[in-house]
Structures are given as structure tokens and as C-alpha cells.
C-alpha positions as CSV (number, residue, x, y, z in Angstrom):
1,M,13.1,13.2,-19.0
2,I,9.8,11.6,-18.4
3,D,7.0,13.8,-19.8
4,I,4.4,13.4,-17.1
5,E,2.0,15.9,-18.7
6,E,1.9,13.9,-22.0
7,Y,1.3,10.8,-20.0
8,K,-1.6,12.5,-18.2
9,K,-3.1,13.6,-21.5
10,I,-3.0,10.1,-23.0
11,L,-4.5,8.6,-19.8
12,E,-7.3,11.1,-19.9
13,K,-8.0,10.3,-23.6
14,Q,-8.1,6.6,-22.9
15,K,-10.4,7.2,-20.0
16,K,-12.8,9.2,-22.2
17,E,-12.7,6.5,-24.8
18,K,-13.5,4.0,-22.0
19,K,-10.3,2.0,-22.7
20,I,-9.4,2.2,-19.1
21,T,-11.3,3.2,-15.9
22,A,-10.8,6.4,-14.0
23,K,-9.4,4.4,-11.1
24,T,-6.8,2.7,-13.4
25,A,-5.8,6.0,-15.0
26,G,-5.3,7.5,-11.5
27,E,-3.2,4.5,-10.4
28,Y,-0.9,4.7,-13.4
29,L,-0.5,8.5,-13.0
30,G,0.2,8.2,-9.3
31,L,2.8,5.5,-9.8
32,M,4.7,7.6,-12.4
33,E,4.4,10.8,-10.3
34,R,5.9,9.0,-7.3
35,L,8.6,7.5,-9.5
36,L,9.5,11.0,-10.7
37,V,9.9,12.2,-7.2
38,E,12.1,9.2,-6.4
39,L,14.2,9.8,-9.5
40,G,14.8,13.5,-9.0
41,T,16.7,14.6,-12.1
42,K,17.8,11.2,-13.2
43,D,15.8,8.9,-15.4
44,D,18.2,6.5,-17.1
45,C,17.6,2.8,-17.2
46,K,19.7,2.0,-14.1
47,S,18.2,4.7,-11.9
48,I,14.6,3.8,-12.9
49,S,15.2,0.2,-11.8
50,E,16.7,1.4,-8.5
51,A,13.9,3.8,-8.0
52,I,11.3,1.1,-8.5
53,I,13.1,-1.1,-5.9
54,G,13.3,1.8,-3.5
55,L,9.6,2.5,-3.8
56,S,8.3,-1.1,-3.7
57,A,7.2,-2.7,-0.5
58,N,6.7,-6.1,-2.2
59,N,6.8,-8.0,-5.5
60,E,3.2,-7.1,-6.4
61,Q,3.8,-3.3,-5.9
62,G,7.1,-3.5,-7.9
63,H,5.3,-5.0,-10.9
64,K,2.7,-2.2,-10.7
65,Y,5.6,0.3,-11.2
66,I,7.0,-1.8,-14.1
67,A,3.5,-1.8,-15.7
68,A,3.3,2.0,-15.4
69,V,6.7,2.5,-17.0
70,K,5.9,-0.1,-19.8
71,K,2.7,1.8,-20.5
72,Y,4.7,5.0,-20.8
73,E,7.1,3.4,-23.2
74,R,4.2,2.1,-25.4
75,D,1.8,5.0,-25.3
76,V,4.0,8.1,-25.0
77,L,7.4,7.1,-26.5
78,A,5.9,4.6,-29.0
79,A,9.0,2.6,-28.2
80,P,8.5,-0.5,-26.0
81,K,11.6,-1.7,-24.2
82,S,13.3,1.7,-24.4
83,L,13.5,2.3,-20.6
84,L,13.3,-1.1,-19.0
85,Y,14.7,-4.0,-21.0
86,G,17.3,-6.7,-21.1
87,E,19.5,-7.3,-18.0
88,K,18.1,-4.3,-16.1
89,L,14.5,-5.7,-16.3
90,I,15.6,-9.2,-15.6
91,Y,17.6,-8.0,-12.5
92,L,14.6,-5.9,-11.4
93,R,12.1,-8.7,-11.6
94,Q,14.5,-11.2,-9.9
95,H,15.2,-8.7,-7.1
96,L,11.5,-8.0,-6.5
97,K,10.8,-11.7,-6.2
98,Q,13.4,-12.1,-3.5
99,R,11.9,-9.3,-1.4
100,P,9.5,-10.3,1.4
101,I,5.9,-9.3,1.1
102,G,6.1,-7.0,4.1
103,R,8.6,-4.3,5.0
104,N,9.8,-2.9,8.3
105,L,8.9,0.7,9.0
106,E,11.5,3.1,7.6
107,L,11.3,5.5,10.6
108,K,10.9,5.1,14.3
109,E,7.2,4.8,15.2
110,T,7.1,8.0,17.1
111,T,8.7,9.9,14.2
112,Y,5.7,9.5,12.0
113,Y,3.5,11.1,14.6
114,H,5.8,14.0,15.1
115,K,6.2,14.6,11.3
116,I,2.4,14.6,10.9
117,N,1.8,17.0,13.7
118,A,4.4,19.4,12.4
119,L,2.5,19.9,9.1
120,K,1.2,23.4,8.4
121,N,-1.4,22.2,5.9
122,E,-4.2,21.3,8.3
123,K,-6.2,19.2,5.9
124,L,-3.2,17.0,5.1
125,K,-2.4,16.8,8.8
126,I,-6.0,15.5,9.5
127,A,-5.8,13.1,6.6
128,Y,-2.5,11.5,7.6
129,R,-3.4,11.4,11.2
130,L,-6.7,9.8,10.4
131,Q,-4.8,7.2,8.3
132,Y,-2.5,6.6,11.3
133,Q,-5.4,6.0,13.6
134,S,-7.7,4.1,11.2
135,G,-5.3,2.0,9.0
136,L,-7.3,2.9,5.9
137,R,-5.5,2.9,2.5
138,I,-4.7,6.4,1.3
139,S,-7.2,5.8,-1.6
140,E,-9.9,5.1,1.0
141,I,-9.1,8.3,2.8
142,A,-9.3,10.2,-0.4
143,D,-12.8,8.7,-1.1
144,L,-14.3,9.7,2.2
145,R,-17.5,11.7,2.3
146,K,-19.5,13.1,5.1
147,E,-21.9,10.2,5.0
148,D,-19.0,7.7,5.6
149,I,-18.1,9.2,9.0
150,V,-20.0,8.1,12.1
151,L,-19.2,10.4,15.1
152,N,-20.4,8.9,18.4
153,H,-21.4,10.8,21.5
154,D,-18.6,9.1,23.6
155,G,-15.9,10.5,21.3
156,S,-15.4,7.3,19.3
157,M,-15.6,7.2,15.6
158,T,-16.5,4.7,12.9
159,I,-15.7,4.8,9.2
160,I,-17.7,3.0,6.5
161,V,-15.5,2.0,3.6
162,R,-18.0,1.5,0.8
163,E,-15.6,0.3,-1.9
164,G,-12.2,-0.8,-0.7
165,K,-9.6,-2.8,-2.6
166,G,-11.3,-5.4,-4.8
167,G,-14.6,-3.6,-4.3
168,H,-15.0,-4.9,-0.8
169,S,-16.8,-2.9,1.9
170,R,-16.1,-2.9,5.6
171,V,-16.6,-1.0,8.8
172,V,-13.5,0.4,10.6
173,D,-13.3,1.4,14.2
174,V,-10.9,4.4,14.5
175,I,-8.5,4.4,17.4
176,V,-9.8,7.1,19.7
177,D,-8.2,10.5,18.9
178,K,-9.8,13.6,20.4
179,Y,-8.0,15.9,17.9
180,I,-9.3,14.0,14.9
181,F,-12.8,13.7,16.4
182,N,-13.1,17.5,16.9
183,K,-11.6,18.4,13.5
184,L,-13.8,16.0,11.6
185,T,-16.9,17.2,13.6
186,A,-16.2,20.7,12.4
187,M,-15.4,19.6,8.8
188,V,-18.6,17.6,8.2
189,T,-20.8,20.5,9.2
190,T,-19.6,22.5,6.2
191,L,-19.9,19.8,3.6
192,D,-22.7,18.2,1.7
193,N,-23.0,14.4,1.4
194,R,-21.4,14.2,-2.0
195,E,-18.4,16.3,-1.3
196,K,-15.1,14.6,-0.5
197,L,-13.3,15.5,2.7
198,F,-9.7,15.4,1.5
199,Y,-7.5,15.7,-1.5
200,S,-6.9,13.1,-4.2
201,A,-4.9,10.0,-3.3
202,N,-2.2,10.9,-5.8
203,Y,-1.7,14.4,-4.3
204,M,-1.6,13.1,-0.7
205,K,1.0,10.4,-1.7
206,K,3.1,12.9,-3.5
207,K,3.1,15.4,-0.6
208,A,3.8,12.6,1.9
209,V,7.0,11.7,0.0
210,E,8.0,15.4,0.1
211,Y,7.5,15.3,3.9
212,G,9.6,12.1,4.3
213,I,6.6,9.9,5.0
214,K,5.3,6.9,3.1
215,T,1.5,6.7,3.5
216,H,1.5,2.9,3.5
217,D,3.8,2.9,6.5
218,L,1.0,4.6,8.4
219,R,-1.2,1.6,7.6
220,R,1.5,-0.8,8.8
221,L,1.9,1.2,11.9
222,N,-1.8,1.1,12.6
223,S,-1.8,-2.7,12.3
224,K,1.0,-2.9,14.9
225,I,-0.9,-0.6,17.3
226,R,-4.1,-2.6,17.0
227,Y,-2.4,-5.9,17.4
228,R,-0.6,-4.8,20.6
229,E,-3.9,-3.5,22.1
230,E,-5.7,-6.8,21.3
231,R,-2.9,-8.8,22.9
232,K,-3.0,-6.6,26.0
233,K,-6.8,-7.4,26.3
234,G,-5.9,-11.0,26.5
235,E,-6.7,-12.1,22.9
236,G,-4.7,-15.0,21.5
237,R,-2.2,-14.3,18.7
238,R,-4.4,-15.6,15.8
239,D,-7.6,-14.0,17.2
240,A,-5.7,-10.7,17.5
241,R,-4.3,-11.0,14.0
242,R,-7.8,-11.8,12.7
243,K,-9.2,-8.6,14.1
244,V,-6.4,-6.6,12.6
245,Q,-6.9,-8.3,9.3
246,N,-10.6,-7.5,9.2
247,Q,-10.0,-3.8,10.2
248,L,-7.4,-3.3,7.5
249,G,-9.4,-5.2,4.8
250,H,-6.7,-7.9,4.1
251,V,-7.9,-10.9,2.2
252,K,-5.1,-13.2,3.3
253,P,-3.7,-13.6,6.8
254,R,-0.1,-13.7,5.5
255,I,-0.4,-10.1,4.3
256,T,-1.4,-9.1,7.9
257,N,1.6,-11.1,9.2
258,A,3.9,-9.2,6.9
259,Y,2.5,-5.8,8.1
260,L,2.9,-6.9,11.8
261,G,6.5,-7.9,11.0
262,T,8.6,-8.4,14.2
263,D,5.5,-8.0,16.4
264,W,4.2,-11.3,14.9
265,E,7.5,-13.1,14.2
266,E,9.2,-12.5,17.6
267,E,6.2,-13.1,19.9
């Protein structure tokens, strides 16, 4: 079995020694925790490869899982190449290279909304529904503080992402949602400026998997909703795509194209 607690201890030690950053440690831990959920009780070489493929939306993400496993081999087992090696690793890397950057949604679009609204944990419900309506990365949701939320008198809402992927900042216009607006209005009155609104990204990803939701699918779904709305307003394809790209914080247009999937390809 993968000893996640030992992995956590080593990451904490390396973080204190400033060998890795807190963000990097959190990413490694989150990857291995999600891999464990996907594996269940199996963790042989074959099932680890299959689990990584099942969790990976693209080649880049797949190699992040490989890096997390290789770090576990090196730092916990002191035995590199013990879990992923030889034909299994070659097959995994070749398979990931053949996968498209994007991925179709795993569920019907309406199913995500129903699953979120059925949650009993209200803080998680608000977090996932906010991601659905904003398109923020789950790490960006986890970093939100009171000072990052702008609640306007007309019921609209803006979020300031101070340090997104690659250290880039941006301003995101949240799709109007009265439920989220009212809940966040109540939440921010009880918090100070330094207190975070939600749970850690790792915890929210882990719980989402348990609920049958992949948080990044909510981001993809948001891109589709935004694109369709822009097209209804009369925006051209590329202008509509550019607006979605800016809101989601994508560096390259092809990433946005992949998120839009058939909405972009079949138009």
C-alpha cells in the first residue's frame, strides 16, 4: 500500500528545509491523495498506470501524476523505478501523448448542478457552485479571502484572483447567481480579511471525487456557458473565445479551444 502519511511527513520536512515550496508540497500531496482514491485497494504497477490515465485530462497532467509517484519511490521507498518502470511506464507515457489536451465532460451538464445542490455540507456546496459560476481553478477558490470578493448592489459579483497559475492575476466576472451572492454576503461579514473562505484545494478535490464530481469539469463547463452567452450576444467565434480565455486565465487559445470541445469544433 502507498503510505500517504509517510509521504506527507517527508514533504513537510522538505518544506521546512526550503527544498520545496509549500505550494509544490501541496500539489504532490494532492496528486497522491487523488491517486489513492482512484486506486481503491489496488496499487500494483498495472493499476497505478491505469489510475493515472483515468485521472489525467491531458499529457501535462498525466506527467504531474508520474512525477508525484516517482518522488514517492525516491523519497519514501528509497527505491526508484519500483512502481513505474519498464513497459508500464513506456506504455503510460505513449498513451498520454496520444490523448488530446482537452476532454469532454464526464457527466451531462445538468448533472453537475444537481450533484452540487444535493450536498449537505453547505461550505462545499457554495465552493463548488462558485467554481461552476466563475470558472476559477479549485486552488484559486481555496485561496479566496474576504478582500477578493466584490459584491455589487445590482447582485453581480467580481472576484480578484491575486495569484493564479504562473503567478498571474486577473479579474473574473461571476455569472449571476442569487444563491451564491446571498451566501457569500453572509459569509464575508463573519470573516476578517486574512481568513480564507473555504477548505484547502486538496480537501475539496478529494471530497469532489467522493461525490462523483471532478472539479476541473466545473471549470470546463463554465467555459462552455460563457462562450454560448457571448455568441448569443452576437460576438464572433474568436472574440467570444478570447473573452472566455481571459476569464479562465488561459495563456494559449488552444487550451480554451480544448475546454470548449464540441462547442468550438462543431460550430
